[in-house]
C-alpha positions as MATLAB code, in Angstrom:
seq = 'MASRNQNRPPRSPVTRRELGDENPLDKRRRLGAVGRGAGPAATGKTRRAFSALQEATTTANTEAGNADECHEFTKEEVETILNERPKAKKFDLKAKYEHAAEHNKRLKLCVKWFQQCDENHVLDKEKLKNSLESAEKKCIDTELEKKNKEEELNAVISELRDTNASLQEKLSKEVSEKLDAINRHRSEIEARVTAEKTVASLTEELQKAQQDIAAANERAASLDNTHKRLQEYILSLQQYNSKLITDLDTVRESLKRVEKEKLTIVENLSSLRGHCSSLQEQLTLSRASQDDAVNQRETLANEVKCLRGELQQVRDDRESQVSKVQALSAEIEKFKERAGRSFEELDNLTMRSKSLEETCSSQRGQIRMLELQLAAANEKLKMSDLSASETRVEYFEQKRIIQELQDRLADMEHKLIEGENLRKKLHNTILELKGNIRVFCRVRPLLPDDGAAEGVAVSYPTSTESLGRGIDLIQNGQKYPFTFDKVFNPEASQQDVFVEISQLVQSALDGYKVCIFAYGQTGSGKTYTMMGRPEATDQKGLIPRSLEQIFQSSQSLQAQGWKYKMQASMLEIYNETIRDLLSTSRLIGSDPTRTETAVSGKQYTIKHDANGNTYVSDLTIVDVSTITEISSLLRLAAQSRSVGRTQMNEQSSRSHMVFTLRISGMNEGTEQQVQGVLNLIDLAGSERLSKSGATGDRLKEAQAINKSLSCLSDVIFALAKKEDHVPFRNSKLTYLLQPCLGGDSKTLMFVNVSPDPSSLGESLCSLRFAARVNACEIGVPRRQMTLRAADSRLSCG';
ca = [
      -0.045   -0.128    0.055;
       2.773    2.420    0.743;
       4.476    1.737   -2.577;
       1.184    2.672   -4.390;
       0.733    5.772   -2.251;
       3.955    6.913   -3.247;
       2.993    6.522   -7.011;
      -0.036    8.500   -6.644;
      -0.134   12.283   -7.311;
       0.038   14.158   -3.799;
      -3.259   15.019   -2.566;
      -4.141   17.519    0.580;
      -5.087   14.847    3.147;
      -7.568   15.402    5.330;
      -6.591   15.851    9.165;
      -8.564   15.718   12.374;
      -8.042   19.638   12.673;
      -9.748   20.088    9.456;
     -12.588   17.700   10.057;
     -12.987   19.660   13.534;
     -11.052   17.085   15.477;
     -13.928   14.770   15.579;
     -13.752   11.291   16.994;
     -14.123    8.399   14.448;
     -16.961    6.891   16.208;
     -18.938   10.304   16.432;
     -17.941   10.726   12.613;
     -19.430    7.105   11.859;
     -22.647    7.993   13.917;
     -23.041   11.218   12.092;
     -22.285    9.607    8.483;
     -24.909    6.775    9.584;
     -27.558    9.474   10.653;
     -26.938   11.122    7.066;
     -27.457    7.825    5.454;
     -30.679    7.255    7.700;
     -31.834   10.772    6.725;
     -32.796    9.723    3.169;
     -35.231    7.114    4.754;
     -37.892    9.019    6.378;
     -39.129   10.616    3.165;
     -40.007    7.277    1.717;
     -43.543    5.922    2.470;
     -44.173    2.329    4.016;
     -45.108    0.973    0.580;
     -41.423    1.197   -0.517;
     -39.815   -0.404    2.775;
     -39.486   -3.761    1.112;
     -37.853   -2.531   -2.025;
     -35.426   -0.579    0.135;
     -34.564   -3.841    2.005;
     -34.002   -5.642   -1.379;
     -31.926   -2.406   -2.427;
     -29.978   -2.719    0.634;
     -28.950   -6.111    0.323;
     -28.135   -5.659   -3.460;
     -25.716   -2.746   -2.263;
     -24.145   -4.905    0.406;
     -23.349   -7.531   -2.149;
     -21.891   -4.918   -4.183;
     -19.927   -3.286   -1.575;
     -18.375   -6.845   -0.714;
     -17.536   -7.587   -4.194;
     -16.244   -4.075   -4.776;
     -14.529   -3.651   -1.314;
     -11.398   -5.255   -2.171;
     -11.027   -2.865   -5.014;
     -11.412    0.049   -3.381;
     -10.137   -0.506   -0.048;
      -6.775    1.414   -1.028;
      -8.713    4.601   -2.137;
      -7.650    7.609   -0.410;
      -9.809   10.569    0.315;
      -8.920   14.369    0.377;
     -10.968   16.997    2.151;
     -12.942   17.994   -0.848;
     -14.135   14.397   -1.672;
     -15.246   13.823    2.075;
     -17.283   17.211    2.118;
     -19.005   16.322   -1.455;
     -19.988   12.846   -0.227;
     -21.263   14.534    3.354;
     -23.190   17.358    1.188;
     -24.292   15.118   -1.606;
     -28.194   14.967   -2.061;
     -30.317   12.618   -4.400;
     -31.049   14.122   -7.588;
     -33.893   11.756   -8.981;
     -37.407   12.451   -9.233;
     -39.820   12.337   -6.088;
     -41.320    9.061   -6.874;
     -38.467    7.217   -8.784;
     -37.523    4.863   -5.958;
     -35.236    2.725   -7.828;
     -33.006    5.667   -8.869;
     -33.001    6.905   -5.232;
     -32.111    3.504   -3.988;
     -29.107    3.030   -6.458;
     -27.931    6.425   -5.524;
     -28.152    5.919   -1.786;
     -26.364    2.508   -2.204;
     -23.735    4.138   -4.190;
     -23.522    6.962   -1.464;
     -23.392    4.153    1.149;
     -20.528    2.521   -0.442;
     -18.454    5.510   -0.584;
     -19.343    6.325    2.967;
     -18.249    3.112    4.108;
     -14.953    3.229    1.798;
     -14.370    6.700    3.716;
     -15.386    5.319    6.989;
     -12.778    2.435    6.338;
      -9.897    4.892    5.309;
     -10.628    6.630    8.339;
     -10.242    3.803   10.575;
      -6.973    2.659    8.870;
      -5.734    6.250    9.268;
      -6.208    5.927   12.829;
      -4.609    2.747   13.181;
      -1.436    4.113   11.532;
      -1.774    6.998   13.884;
      -1.538    4.646   16.835;
       1.335    2.650   15.245;
       3.282    5.865   14.676;
       2.465    6.977   18.055;
       3.935    3.838   19.499;
       6.887    4.285   17.237;
       7.693    7.920   18.206;
       7.369    6.970   21.758;
      10.046    3.938   21.492;
      12.209    6.308   19.562;
      11.933    9.015   22.309;
      12.591    6.479   24.984;
      15.711    5.248   23.122;
      16.818    9.054   22.587;
      16.380    9.608   26.166;
      18.413    6.691   27.028;
      21.150    7.796   24.782;
      20.996   11.229   25.761;
      21.732   10.086   29.350;
      24.290    7.883   28.078;
      26.160   10.696   26.249;
      25.919   12.886   29.441;
      27.645   10.420   31.372;
      30.324   10.110   28.893;
      30.525   13.923   28.548;
      30.901   14.046   32.518;
      33.672   11.315   32.034;
      35.563   13.386   29.171;
      35.047   16.478   31.275;
      36.880   15.007   34.208;
      39.521   13.738   31.721;
      40.029   16.946   30.349;
      40.058   18.847   33.532;
      43.036   16.630   34.380;
      44.518   17.211   31.437;
      43.949   21.201   31.829;
      45.632   20.957   35.442;
      48.603   18.989   33.900;
      49.169   21.409   31.093;
      48.955   24.098   33.445;
      51.696   22.343   35.850;
      53.606   21.818   32.409;
      52.876   25.457   31.659;
      54.234   26.698   35.037;
      57.161   24.581   34.293;
      57.775   25.997   30.895;
      57.395   29.642   32.083;
      59.803   29.239   34.814;
      62.083   27.606   32.027;
      61.279   30.681   29.840;
      62.234   32.963   32.409;
      65.453   31.075   33.053;
      66.251   31.150   29.460;
      65.081   35.024   29.021;
      67.580   35.772   32.153;
      70.491   33.646   30.428;
      69.917   35.269   27.058;
      70.094   38.660   28.672;
      73.285   37.687   30.390;
      74.404   36.289   27.179;
      73.380   39.801   25.425;
      74.995   41.817   28.179;
      78.407   39.885   27.773;
      78.004   40.021   23.947;
      77.519   43.996   24.357;
      80.433   44.386   26.640;
      82.817   42.092   24.350;
      81.421   44.673   21.434;
      82.423   47.502   23.547;
      85.649   46.201   24.539;
      86.330   45.442   20.918;
      85.295   48.901   19.893;
      87.790   50.489   22.491;
      90.474   48.167   21.000;
      89.906   49.394   17.472;
      89.546   53.034   18.849;
      93.088   52.366   20.640;
      94.470   51.058   17.414;
      93.287   53.758   15.444;
      94.330   56.258   17.768;
      98.075   54.485   18.044;
      97.833   54.542   14.039;
      97.237   58.232   14.041;
      99.967   58.924   16.803;
     102.274   56.765   14.270;
     101.278   58.748   11.430;
     101.911   62.111   13.291;
     105.221   60.796   14.541;
     106.324   60.207   11.156;
     105.052   63.486    9.887;
     106.716   65.170   12.817;
     109.810   63.381   12.153;
     109.763   64.531    8.506;
     109.220   68.063    9.436;
     112.137   67.837   12.123;
     114.449   66.375    9.215;
     113.360   69.283    7.237;
     114.040   71.799    9.996;
     117.172   70.211   10.792;
     118.411   70.730    7.228;
     117.202   74.263    7.238;
     119.105   74.810   10.369;
     122.119   73.401    9.029;
     121.955   75.673    5.796;
     121.288   78.671    8.535;
     124.024   77.507   10.589;
     126.550   77.377    7.631;
     125.391   81.010    6.641;
     125.949   82.268   10.300;
     129.332   80.872   10.421;
     130.186   82.572    7.248;
     128.922   85.603    8.414;
     130.561   85.376   11.939;
     133.995   84.588   10.145;
     133.258   87.960    8.085;
     132.361   90.009   11.254;
     135.637   88.494   12.976;
     137.542   89.969   10.014;
     136.089   93.000    9.879;
     136.245   93.328   13.923;
     140.047   92.758   13.666;
     140.237   95.534   10.967;
     138.401   97.715   13.196;
     140.276   97.026   16.235;
     143.777   97.879   14.268;
     142.380  101.020   12.849;
     141.134  101.829   16.498;
     144.698  101.174   17.810;
     146.141  103.503   15.148;
     143.520  106.039   15.902;
     144.151  105.767   19.604;
     147.819  106.173   19.170;
     147.170  109.512   17.043;
     144.909  110.545   19.556;
     147.703  110.232   22.292;
     149.892  112.333   20.156;
     147.244  114.826   19.964;
     146.515  114.873   23.509;
     150.195  115.516   24.285;
     150.230  118.281   21.839;
     146.757  119.635   23.315;
     148.599  119.770   26.899;
     151.196  121.638   25.529;
     148.764  123.794   23.807;
     146.843  124.212   26.982;
     149.863  125.197   28.964;
     150.935  127.733   26.306;
     147.315  129.224   25.964;
     145.748  129.474   29.498;
     143.860  132.682   28.220;
     142.078  130.468   26.172;
     140.074  128.599   29.113;
     136.986  130.669   29.080;
     136.802  129.751   25.378;
     137.278  126.175   26.200;
     134.461  126.295   28.849;
     132.040  127.514   26.174;
     133.404  124.557   24.098;
     132.723  122.034   26.622;
     129.284  123.075   26.828;
     129.201  122.610   23.309;
     130.499  119.340   23.856;
     127.729  118.370   26.324;
     124.810  119.178   23.654;
     126.935  117.349   21.175;
     126.927  114.263   23.195;
     123.098  114.578   24.182;
     122.784  114.609   19.876;
     125.150  111.656   20.003;
     123.057  109.779   22.400;
     119.838  110.454   20.203;
     121.911  109.194   17.154;
     122.896  105.894   19.206;
     119.163  105.300   20.036;
     118.337  105.795   16.298;
     121.142  103.338   15.436;
     119.773  100.816   17.910;
     116.547  100.580   16.343;
     118.360   99.675   13.154;
     120.639   97.294   14.444;
     118.485   94.009   13.724;
     118.868   94.734   10.036;
     122.327   93.262    8.531;
     122.258   95.128    5.569;
     121.934   98.629    7.499;
     124.566   97.465    9.675;
     127.096   96.734    6.671;
     126.043   99.900    5.236;
     126.644  101.884    8.825;
     130.184   99.764    8.981;
     130.987  100.955    5.451;
     129.871  104.617    6.523;
     132.317  104.162    9.672;
     134.999  102.993    7.358;
     134.609  106.213    5.106;
     134.200  108.410    8.003;
     137.298  106.898    9.853;
     139.197  107.461    6.811;
     137.900  110.958    6.590;
     138.935  111.500   10.190;
     142.412  109.954    9.623;
     142.844  112.467    6.585;
     141.444  115.122    8.962;
     143.556  114.087   11.942;
     146.748  113.895    9.526;
     145.599  117.281    8.204;
     145.258  118.784   11.756;
     148.313  117.523   12.809;
     149.912  119.066   10.011;
     148.121  122.394   10.873;
     149.238  122.182   14.496;
     152.544  121.690   13.587;
     151.898  124.784   11.409;
     150.470  126.518   14.394;
     153.383  125.502   16.528;
     155.682  127.150   13.834;
     152.981  130.239   14.115;
     152.631  130.952   17.534;
     151.441  134.564   16.905;
     148.707  133.822   14.711;
     145.231  135.157   15.630;
     142.608  133.623   18.049;
     140.534  132.375   15.112;
     142.766  130.143   13.949;
     142.811  128.598   17.348;
     139.328  128.439   17.410;
     139.077  126.741   14.348;
     141.444  124.139   15.771;
     139.649  123.670   19.146;
     136.475  122.902   16.894;
     138.253  120.516   14.899;
     139.453  118.728   17.792;
     135.963  118.580   19.305;
     134.662  117.384   16.318;
     137.221  114.743   16.147;
     136.496  113.584   19.872;
     132.807  113.165   18.859;
     133.695  111.022   15.983;
     136.000  109.001   17.924;
     133.325  108.620   20.696;
     130.630  107.719   18.126;
     132.905  105.130   16.792;
     133.422  103.693   20.188;
     129.905  103.482   20.889;
     129.176  101.946   17.387;
     131.927   99.165   18.233;
     130.155   98.543   21.574;
     126.785   97.802   19.680;
     128.632   95.706   17.248;
     130.027   93.688   20.001;
     126.704   93.435   21.688;
     125.296   92.222   18.467;
     127.798   89.680   18.003;
     127.620   88.455   21.646;
     123.523   87.826   20.924;
     124.633   86.408   17.235;
     126.853   83.846   19.281;
     124.231   83.060   21.654;
     121.532   82.501   19.069;
     124.142   80.480   17.157;
     124.545   78.313   20.528;
     120.867   78.036   21.201;
     120.290   76.992   17.564;
     123.111   74.387   17.812;
     121.306   73.107   21.057;
     118.020   72.820   19.164;
     119.712   71.202   16.270;
     121.354   68.550   18.526;
     118.058   67.893   20.239;
     116.342   67.451   16.978;
     118.922   65.361   15.821;
     118.559   63.063   18.894;
     114.639   62.991   18.610;
     115.149   62.225   15.065;
     117.366   59.341   15.726;
     115.369   58.115   18.526;
     111.843   58.049   16.391;
     114.017   56.456   13.475;
     115.029   53.677   15.995;
     111.365   53.087   17.050;
     110.311   52.898   13.507;
     112.900   50.554   12.785;
     111.776   48.436   15.944;
     108.093   48.829   15.015;
     108.880   47.693   11.233;
     110.945   44.460   12.924;
     108.032   43.709   15.104;
     105.398   44.078   12.048;
     107.880   41.670    9.757;
     107.801   39.438   12.874;
     104.169   39.459   13.466;
     103.540   38.948    9.724;
     105.569   35.741    9.774;
     104.056   34.610   13.222;
     100.543   35.535   11.215;
     101.591   33.258    8.409;
     102.497   30.321   10.625;
      99.334   30.886   12.573;
      97.295   30.660    9.460;
      98.889   27.572    8.624;
      98.456   26.048   11.963;
      94.822   27.311   12.240;
      94.254   25.460    9.102;
      95.638   22.329   10.388;
      93.848   22.462   13.811;
      90.609   23.489   11.753;
      90.876   20.369    9.760;
      91.933   17.900   12.431;
      88.659   19.420   14.461;
      86.482   18.517   11.581;
      87.841   15.153   11.263;
      87.438   14.596   15.243;
      83.669   15.512   14.759;
      82.893   13.195   12.227;
      83.056   13.643    8.325;
      79.238   14.063    8.055;
      78.083   16.794   10.397;
      74.301   17.490   10.666;
      73.042   21.003   11.534;
      69.279   21.307   12.321;
      67.384   24.684   11.440;
      63.920   25.239   12.383;
      61.932   28.039   10.498;
      59.351   30.414   12.041;
      55.921   29.968   12.248;
      53.898   31.295    9.341;
      50.317   32.797    9.498;
      48.596   29.778    7.902;
      50.236   27.443   10.244;
      48.373   25.915   12.999;
      49.688   27.959   16.004;
      46.823   27.451   18.095;
      47.007   23.569   18.445;
      50.081   23.985   20.636;
      53.819   23.667   20.811;
      55.290   21.128   18.768;
      59.003   21.741   18.872;
      61.077   22.630   22.316;
      64.793   23.442   22.884;
      66.462   21.742   26.225;
      68.273   24.347   28.410;
      70.805   22.221   29.716;
      74.487   22.939   29.391;
      75.449   19.769   27.530;
      72.272   20.229   24.908;
      72.233   24.191   25.007;
      72.309   24.745   21.154;
      72.590   21.585   20.157;
      69.309   19.663   21.241;
      65.747   19.917   19.889;
      62.452   18.016   21.414;
      59.602   17.130   19.030;
      56.159   16.707   21.050;
      53.723   14.669   19.709;
      50.505   13.416   21.445;
      52.039   14.079   24.638;
      55.432   12.182   23.926;
      58.646   13.734   23.605;
      61.031   12.533   21.005;
      64.766   14.393   22.097;
      67.384   14.709   19.220;
      70.954   16.107   19.395;
      72.919   17.426   16.552;
      76.018   19.251   15.893;
      74.198   22.672   15.903;
      70.602   23.433   16.166;
      69.357   26.936   15.014;
      65.871   28.028   16.569;
      63.549   30.419   14.436;
      65.185   33.761   15.805;
      68.670   32.587   14.148;
      69.491   35.126   11.080;
      71.202   33.975    7.860;
      74.405   35.487    9.136;
      74.390   33.430   12.529;
      73.997   30.104   10.142;
      76.821   31.277    7.968;
      79.037   31.823   10.631;
      79.075   28.363   11.822;
      79.813   26.817    8.152;
      82.392   29.668    6.920;
      85.417   27.657    8.211;
      84.198   24.528    6.362;
      83.653   26.661    3.312;
      87.292   28.119    3.640;
      88.459   24.169    3.471;
      87.748   24.521   -0.414;
      90.551   27.092   -1.046;
      92.773   24.774    1.283;
      92.144   21.794   -1.341;
      89.293   19.856    0.277;
      86.334   18.653   -1.288;
      83.242   20.148    0.520;
      79.815   19.361    0.043;
      76.679   21.110    1.890;
      73.253   19.900    1.355;
      69.801   20.676    2.676;
      67.255   18.086    3.556;
      63.649   18.389    4.656;
      60.006   18.247    3.885;
      58.565   20.635    1.400;
      58.056   24.204    2.750;
      60.358   23.789    5.641;
      62.773   26.458    4.269;
      65.413   24.408    2.451;
      65.598   27.156   -0.713;
      65.425   30.060    1.786;
      68.576   28.614    3.892;
      70.645   28.052    0.723;
      69.570   30.577   -1.658;
      67.674   33.071    0.476;
      66.794   36.469   -1.234;
      69.906   37.710   -2.904;
      68.563   40.961   -3.391;
      68.455   41.851    0.385;
      71.794   41.962    2.171;
      70.439   40.355    5.438;
      68.643   37.759    3.827;
      71.295   35.975    1.303;
      71.474   32.512    1.888;
      74.225   29.999    2.320;
      75.258   29.835   -1.436;
      75.809   33.623   -2.286;
      77.455   34.161    1.174;
      79.996   31.345    0.759;
      80.777   32.550   -2.691;
      81.522   35.992   -1.439;
      83.654   34.452    1.364;
      85.675   32.607   -1.271;
      86.439   35.374   -3.559;
      87.420   37.696   -0.532;
      89.772   35.048    0.961;
      91.246   34.434   -2.593;
      91.809   38.172   -2.958;
      93.655   38.565    0.649;
      95.730   35.135   -0.188;
      97.276   37.169   -2.973;
      99.780   38.761   -0.485;
     101.025   35.235    0.431;
     101.850   34.134   -3.251;
      98.495   32.538   -4.058;
      96.567   32.645   -7.414;
      93.310   30.951   -7.876;
      91.223   29.857  -10.855;
      87.578   29.079  -10.572;
      85.015   27.160  -12.598;
      81.323   27.054  -11.841;
      78.388   24.460  -13.038;
      74.688   24.186  -11.983;
      72.384   21.565  -12.921;
      68.950   19.976  -11.594;
      67.724   16.394  -11.575;
      64.079   16.747  -12.552;
      62.146   13.606  -12.861;
      65.499   11.602  -12.746;
      66.603   13.768  -15.783;
      69.920   16.054  -15.599;
      69.175   19.481  -16.692;
      71.766   22.055  -17.289;
      70.782   25.492  -15.590;
      73.323   27.614  -17.374;
      72.617   26.371  -21.078;
      71.296   28.810  -23.145;
      69.013   26.341  -24.511;
      67.352   25.426  -21.499;
      63.680   25.028  -22.691;
      62.353   24.799  -25.985;
      58.937   26.195  -26.612;
      56.044   25.816  -24.252;
      56.556   21.981  -23.598;
      58.829   21.430  -20.528;
      59.416   17.889  -21.379;
      61.448   18.718  -24.633;
      64.657   20.001  -23.238;
      67.978   21.082  -24.556;
      68.804   17.272  -24.705;
      66.297   16.422  -27.485;
      67.387   19.189  -29.477;
      71.143   19.384  -29.330;
      71.599   15.683  -28.742;
      73.703   16.195  -25.363;
      74.081   13.508  -23.024;
      74.419   14.388  -19.457;
      76.213   11.167  -17.948;
      77.722   11.188  -14.445;
      81.649   10.059  -14.226;
      84.003    9.348  -11.305;
      87.560    9.439  -11.972;
      90.274    7.397   -9.772;
      90.994   10.495   -7.678;
      87.118   10.462   -6.496;
      86.274   13.604   -8.573;
      82.848   13.569  -10.127;
      82.226   15.180  -13.685;
      79.004   15.610  -15.699;
      79.537   15.262  -19.639;
      78.227   17.958  -21.887;
      77.716   20.404  -18.946;
      78.345   23.797  -19.269;
      80.965   24.908  -17.108;
      81.825   28.964  -16.855;
      84.994   30.528  -15.736;
      84.311   32.973  -12.943;
      86.332   35.733  -11.370;
      84.173   38.063   -9.646;
      81.157   37.884   -7.380;
      79.226   39.650   -9.970;
      79.643   36.844  -12.489;
      78.653   34.420   -9.955;
      75.598   36.753   -8.813;
      74.275   36.738  -12.444;
      74.836   32.884  -12.802;
      72.638   32.144   -9.716;
      69.994   34.413  -11.108;
      69.966   32.701  -14.435;
      69.760   29.368  -12.551;
      66.854   30.459  -10.295;
      64.817   31.602  -13.494;
      65.335   28.311  -14.972;
      64.818   25.899  -12.169;
      61.679   23.958  -11.903;
      59.114   25.111   -9.387;
      55.265   24.609   -9.029;
      52.409   25.278   -6.640;
      51.039   22.902   -4.192;
      48.585   23.068   -1.325;
      51.468   23.182    1.090;
      53.723   25.487   -0.755;
      53.249   28.404   -3.175;
      56.614   28.018   -4.914;
      57.747   24.455   -4.221;
      60.954   23.135   -5.858;
      60.158   20.164   -8.224;
      63.832   19.215   -8.693;
      67.322   18.835   -6.758;
      69.554   21.744   -7.579;
      73.269   21.244   -7.223;
      76.024   24.250   -7.595;
      79.395   23.273   -8.001;
      82.653   25.517   -7.736;
      86.014   23.793   -8.601;
      89.095   25.887   -7.454;
      92.716   25.490   -8.720;
      95.150   27.468   -6.706;
      98.910   27.672   -7.059;
     101.582   29.486   -4.888;
     104.677   30.534   -6.903;
     106.852   30.883   -3.954;
     106.111   27.561   -2.568;
     105.243   25.801   -5.892;
     102.431   24.098   -4.195;
      99.221   23.534   -6.148;
      95.628   22.583   -4.677;
      92.422   21.588   -6.428;
      89.208   22.057   -4.183;
      85.551   21.561   -4.835;
      82.820   23.091   -3.294;
      79.227   21.559   -3.820;
      76.052   23.434   -2.601;
      72.962   21.120   -3.108;
      69.350   22.562   -2.344;
      67.294   19.192   -2.283;
      63.702   18.991   -3.336;
      61.291   18.405   -0.553;
      59.798   15.228    0.389;
      55.954   15.476    0.524;
      52.825   13.430    1.175;
      50.186   13.029   -1.600;
      47.255   13.534    0.900;
      48.527   16.899    1.914;
      50.140   18.391   -1.042;
      47.140   17.508   -3.413;
      49.437   16.828   -6.445;
      47.936   15.697   -9.470;
      48.959   15.424  -13.233;
      52.628   16.639  -13.550;
      52.986   17.789  -10.030;
      52.069   13.946   -8.941;
      54.783   12.578  -11.206;
      57.325   14.969   -9.942;
      56.226   14.229   -6.339;
      56.625   10.597   -6.774;
      60.272   10.968   -8.450;
      61.113   13.392   -5.350;
      60.175   10.606   -2.757;
      61.944    7.991   -4.853;
      65.045    9.813   -4.979;
      64.838   10.526   -1.419;
      63.893    7.142   -0.657;
      67.077    5.894   -2.449;
      69.247    8.267   -0.599;
      67.980    6.914    2.742;
      68.983    3.425    1.561;
      72.373    4.687    0.891;
      72.671    6.367    4.444;
      71.177    3.137    6.199;
      73.947    0.994    4.179;
      76.559    3.244    5.240;
      75.590    3.241    8.839;
      75.414   -0.506    9.042;
      78.584   -0.542    7.075;
      77.572   -2.953    4.531;
      79.708   -4.128    1.830;
      77.282   -2.830   -1.196;
      75.936    0.533   -1.114;
      73.157    1.123   -3.780;
      74.525    4.366   -4.899;
      73.334    3.578   -8.479;
      69.728    3.166   -7.600;
      69.121    7.006   -8.545;
      71.077    9.900  -10.456;
      70.832   11.861   -6.962;
      72.851    9.279   -5.039;
      75.314    8.455   -7.807;
      76.021   12.183   -8.259;
      76.512   12.467   -4.429;
      78.677    9.370   -4.100;
      82.008   11.129   -3.418;
      80.349   13.438   -0.785;
      78.563   10.397    1.112;
      81.319    7.504    0.791;
      84.565    9.445   -0.156;
      87.233   11.689    1.002;
      84.998   14.860    1.224;
      83.939   17.211    3.928;
      80.094   16.844    4.208;
      77.309   18.792    6.116;
      73.774   18.148    6.062;
      71.135   20.838    7.035;
      67.809   19.177    8.119;
      64.965   21.811    7.840;
      62.095   21.368   10.040;
      58.584   23.130   10.178;
      57.278   23.933   13.700;
      53.461   23.420   12.343;
      51.787   20.910   14.617;
      50.020   19.465   11.421;
      53.504   18.216    9.988;
      54.767   16.669   13.065;
      54.897   13.583   11.172;
      57.184   14.481    8.392;
      59.435   16.675   10.792;
      59.694   13.481   13.116;
      60.819   11.613    9.971;
      63.440   14.037    8.866;
      65.033   14.165   12.254;
      65.243   10.446   12.378;
      67.047   10.334    8.910;
      69.186   13.179   10.143;
      70.277   11.142   13.210;
      71.003    8.316   11.176;
      73.063   10.610    8.824;
      75.198   12.033   11.823;
      76.056    8.508   12.986;
      77.558    7.523    9.870;
      81.209    7.071    9.515;
      82.655    7.588    5.980;
      86.358    8.067    4.468;
      88.852   10.574    5.989;
      89.112   14.023    4.042;
      92.023   14.271    1.713;
      93.677   17.370    0.898;
      94.263   17.541   -3.144;
      97.810   19.131   -3.119;
     100.654   18.613   -5.523;
     104.287   20.168   -5.710;
     104.589   21.713   -9.244;
     108.315   20.813   -9.356;
     108.058   16.904   -8.537;
     104.170   16.864   -9.552;
     103.645   14.401   -7.237;
     100.230   14.286   -5.111;
     100.777   14.771   -1.191;
      97.965   13.387    1.167;
      97.537   16.253    3.870;
      94.364   14.773    5.158;
];
């Protein structure tokens, strides 16, 4: 019946509310009353006919009951049945009986249908009651389970609070330790700055001392020249002074004779004394004028030319005076002979004698001034000799100090060279003692898309033996501790990471084979660690920083006689196919499957020689000499590398990238030759297809990547177990890395970990793999050095 009802067109069912919410028995009585309502209109004569008609209708109803018992009634049909009236004529009893039988039949069907509806409603009510009881039981059970879970969650919350308190205590300790470390670092920086300032001040003082020495040398040379000129001038003055002394002696003798003659004249001419007193007054006046002239001459005494002119004038005056004295003596002789001449001639004679005395006194003053000037010049000469001797002593002292500093500088340079050689030996020894495959772990910061609200998945132990080397992974409340050679937390910068590997990169210049590769799941920061962002100085990766150090160190080693030649190559392994990233015909057209191999016919085959060196045939090799050339090659390779978008990473590397730098060095002084190789590898990330959502080409790439990384893990397991056969040839990646994993290379692996709680499974697998790599023991590193004269390889590992 239900199936038939579903196939019928929908009708508007009659509900109890639409029929006035009547009881089915009341409805039956009412319908029976309606059926009986047609009987009172008939007369007594028609009762027998009506009974016969009723029997006929009952038989017809029983025959048609089975056919119509499934009939459903709508509200409109029920109302039409109830409101239906006979349409026959007043005395047409047969038609009325037929109509009443038909109407009774439909009423019975309707009543029967209502009875079935009541039964169905009762059954539905019982079913609903049973379902309600089962739902109440389930609700009670769920409430009990919720109470149990609430108790469990309360216990977990209390445990988490305890762990949170302990973690906060540890955090406070770490913060205090970090602050102490920062203060110590600041003090070291300040001490270093002060030391640099003192060195700079000492260098400035040394430069000033050298400049002072040069100026003192110039002053000493000028003083020597002035000393020579002064000596010549003193000799000329001494000669002139001797001449003046001889002239003075002759003048004094002549004056003595004149005085004698004057005495005789005074004795004879006593009458002329009054006139002589007046002459004496004139003499005092002339002396005053003479003092004024002396003062004027003192102002001009500093000028040597004026002195020479005055001395020449004195000579002329002296000669004129000598001639005058001679003439006067002749006149006196004539005056002796002419005693009776007039007083006028005597006055002239006295005037001439006075003028002679004045000239003599002036000459005496000039001689005294010359003597004083000579004494001052001698004192200046002594002072200049003393200052010249002092400057000479200082010059020789500074020269001695400079010589000592030069000797110390040469000694320090010699010690520096010896120390550099010792550092290389000690550094290589330390690396060998640590293990040839070292492992560094780096945890990237949380990204906005990561599930940070799910809890902390990575922690770092603070104990002394594990500080900076340990990492703990927490999954489902269980802690998995790991220890590596170095662990970098998310706060570590690119420079902090590079400082730890800078000495390993330096080994490539010393003639060793060095390999550094990054391993981890997709989106864990491998490409950022290896390449970074070269356009930003503080975000450069290990590859550009390593190449900058290589070129800077090679330039600094030129002072020691080293000359280096470098060759670079870059390739990628995409779907077990080698691609040349530096080839000009990298991709042909828009089809990424048609590479330059299909066009040019190049076959990139991996080959290993007897010395453990690896080569790839037909690979582009570029000679580089500057960091600018290397930067352009890195940009070209980054543009050519295969990348794609997945659900876990916007720019996911879809291939393994290998950068190789071959270094050839030669020292002309020691005739040594070194051959070093630097391999920097960025592996593609492992991924789970359920998370990455890879399809099509991405799916093929993911399968190839996971297969090659699985082959790498097989090689590591075989090396860790020291098996006789190591499956290097199972993939091109492991075959290319064979010298790095099983040869005489210095190898370092970076394991990159994501702190996202949803990636705990992949992070745990990566850390376990890194622990196995750290436990591997491979061959001892060997330095590739030869002597050019003997052309024989020396093992310096």
